[in-house]
C-alpha positions, -999 to +999 in steps of 0.1 A: -659+639+870-625+627+882-626+593+865-618+605+830-587+624+838-574+595+858-579+570+829-560+595+807-531+596+832-531+558+832-530+556+794-502+582+791-473+559+802-485+532+777-484+557+749-450+569+760-438+533+760-450+526+725-434+558+713-401+547+729-403+514+711-396+534+679-427+525+659-425+533+621-438+566+610-461+568+580-444+585+550-453+619+542-474+619+510-458+650+497-423+636+504-432+603+486-445+622+456-412+640+453-391+609+453-372+604+420-378+574+397-349+549+396-339+537+361-317+507+358-288+509+333-308+487+310-336+512+309-316+538+291-292+540+262-268+566+249-274+582+215-246+572+192-232+584+159-225+557+134-233+541+101-267+529+092-277+510+060-310+503+044-321+481+016-341+450+007-342+424+035-342+387+027-345+360+053-337+323+051-313+296+061-276+298+053-266+266+036-232+255+023-226+269-012-213+235-023-229+203-014-224+170-032-238+135-028-210+110-033-226+079-049-216+044-059-209+042-096-209+004-098-229-023-081-213-046-055-205-049-019-191-020+002-156-031+013-146+000+034-159+034+044-130+055+055-148+086+069-174+095+095-198+124+099-178+156+107-145+143+093-126+166+070-119+153+035-096+165+007-105+165-030-095+132-046-092+113-013-104+077-013-136+075+007-148+040+000-142+009-020-168-014-037-160-051-042-172-059-077-153-090-090-172-091-123-160-056-131-124-064-123-124-097-142-138-080-172-110-054-171-084-082-169-100-100-199-100-069-220-064-062-212-056-098-224-076-091-256-054-061-263-023-083-261-039-109-285-048-082-310-014-067-309+001-102-316-023-103-346-008-071-359+027-085-356+017-116-375+000-095-402+030-073-405+052-104-410+028-114-438+033-081-455+071-086-454+067-120-469+044-107-497+068-079-504+096-104-509+073-124-532+067-093-553+104-086-555+111-122-566+083-122-592+097-090-606+131-105-609+117-135-626+098-112-650+130-093-658+148-125-666+119-138-688+120-106-708+157-109-714+153-144-726+124-134-748+145-106-764+173-131-772+147-155-786+134-128-808+168-121-823+175-158-829+140-164-843+145-135-868+178-149-880+163-184-883+184-198-856+154-207-833+123-226-841+090-209-839+080-233-811+110-223-789+103-186-797+067-190-785+078-207-754+100-178-745+071-154-750+050-176-728+075-174-700+073-136-700+035-138-697+038-163-668+062-140-650+039-111-654+011-131-639+033-140-610+041-103-604+004-095-605-004-123-580+025-112-557+012-077-557-023-089-549-009-109-520+010-078-508-022-057-509-041-084-490-013-086-464-015-049-459-052-051-455-047-078-428-024-054-410-050-026-411-076-050-398-054-063-371-047-027-360-084-020-360-088-050-337-061-035-314-079-002-313-112-019-305-096-040-278-079-010-263-112+009-262-128-020-245-099-022-221-102+015-214-139+013-207-134-017-185-105+000-167-126+030-160-154+009-147-129-009-125-116+024-113-151+034-102-150+007-076-127+032-057-149+061-046-131+095-043-142+129-029-151+154-056-143+183-034-125+194-002-149+199+027-164+179+055-187+149+057-222+159+067-239+125+062-230+088+057-261+067+051-242+035+042-223+010+062-195-015+052-207-048+040-239-035+025-248-043-011-250-011-031-264-003-065-251+023-090-264+057-080-268+049-043-256+077-020-226+068+003-217+102+017-228+139+016-198+162+015-202+200+020-178+228+016-184+256+041-158+280+027-188+300+016-224+299+028-254+308+007-289+322+016-317+316-009-346+340-005-373+356-026-383+392-034-413+406-052-411+414-088-412+451-080-381+449-058-362+424-081-350+453-104-332+468-074-311+437-068-280+432-089-253+405-088-224+418-068-245+442-046-231+443-010-251+424+016-251+428+054-260+396+073-275+394+108-273+357+120-293+341+148-270+330+176-245+358+169-262+389+184-246+422+179-224+409+151-226+417+114-213+397+085-207+409+050-212+392+017-227+399-017-255+389-041-243+359-061-272+351-083-306+365-094-330+341-112-341+357-144-378+346-142-404+350-115-424+321-101-458+323-119-477+313-089-462+336-062-447+363-085-416+361-065-380+361-078-353+339-062-322+356-050-290+340-038-268+358-013-233+345-007-214+349+026-176+341+027-170+319+057-134+321+069-145+318+105-161+284+099-198+291+106-219+259+104-246+255+078-282+257+087-282+290+106-312+313+102-301+347+089-314+380+076-295+395+047-299+432+038-291+440+002-276+475+008-291+503-013-283+533+009-257+541+035-255+570+060-220+573+075-226+598+104-262+593+116-276+598+151-286+563+161-311+553+189-326+519+197-358+511+179-376+506+212-368+542+223-388+558+195-425+565+203-448+572+173-484+584+170-506+594+141-515+631+137-534+650+111-501+658+095-489+622+095-467+602+118-451+620+147-421+605+165-404+614+198-380+600+223-377+604+261-344+621+268-329+622+304-316+657+310-305+670+344-322+640+360-355+649+344-373+631+315-381+654+286-401+643+256-382+653+225-398+653+191-375+638+164-377+630+127-371+595+115-344+594+088-338+557+083-345+524+098-324+493+102-347+465+116-320+439+113-299+458+139-329+473+158-318+509+154-332+540+139-315+571+125-331+603+138-327+640+136-338+668+159-327+686+191-306+657+205-270+649+202-246+620+206-242+611+243-277+620+253-295+593+272-328+581+260-353+558+277-355+524+259-380+507+283-410+531+287-433+525+316-464+543+329-441+563+352-416+575+325-435+606+313-424+641+304-413+660+335-407+629+357-377+632+380-353+602+377-321+588+390-299+561+375-293+532+397-259+535+414-258+573+410-254+594+443-282+618+452-293+638+482-329+639+471-357+620+488-356+582+489-360+569+453-389+548+441-385+520+415-399+523+381-431+504+374-424+472+355-436+460+321-462+488+317-454+503+283-463+539+277-488+546+250-473+552+216 
């Protein structure tokens, strides 16, 4: 009967010692239930007022609006290549030279041919001068013969000249006339020689021009200002006409080629404003316009090609993936929330949307109406009983429900110790 009390007395000091060691007390379940949910700054976002735009979205790669393959125009051996990939080049700058001796020698020969033809013209013109002098001499001889024939006529009529002498005077006139006709024929022939010689000069000059142009093609010049994006050739290589030596691009403007359905093509017009979102530049928008719309649809895909141009004063590189929105409607003063903050569900009346608003450190589910979406920016314009500055939950979890008490990380509070939000468990939509 006395053993049990004694064992209890012996155990009491041990229990007191354990209590003195300060063992951790189990949390009160009610107290733990009342602890607020901690939300990180990345879990919420403020409702903002701003502009939202909607329209047809076209995705693709931004490429330089101007891209030219610089090719060899004559065959030969590459003498020099003056630019490397990435170098800037100006329009008309010498980029390469092609050694083509046959082309150069032909140009020299045709230039010599022009000189020979011009000498022929000089000689023919001298022949014209000589023939002209012959005509003048023959005409003078004819005039003299006619005077002598007239005198012979008078003498013959008076019987002072024999018939034989009279006939001889008449024969001299006929001979002088024949000489004039011959001299005139010579003059005509000489003039024809001049015309032929001039034709030879023109032909020689044409050949010389063609040969000179061909020789000039041995010097390769840039057709535009830009930068070298490729150089597939090396000095000393044998090249053929049409072989690519460089690719030069101008990035002063970039162009996105995309396709839209035939039903949407009628809403796209040249000059329509375009807002670009570019991979690698988050949070930034770039503005351009529609530059071209192909007039026919692809018969297989029933898609219409559309080209969007982006001015590029900041020097963006080509090859960036982008989304261009052809703006059809703009709201200037809309209530904007992140797309991830809007929860939707289907009801008998259609789609119902809501957001989780933090008010007085309590989450409230607030129904909203969706006005407009901008997927390229990841925002939605809404309407309802919310206002700019309200904080909405952008990372819903199983704990973020209507009525849950919350506290933002870093905010002071005298409430029970906080508990962290459950991670990566998305609330049902």
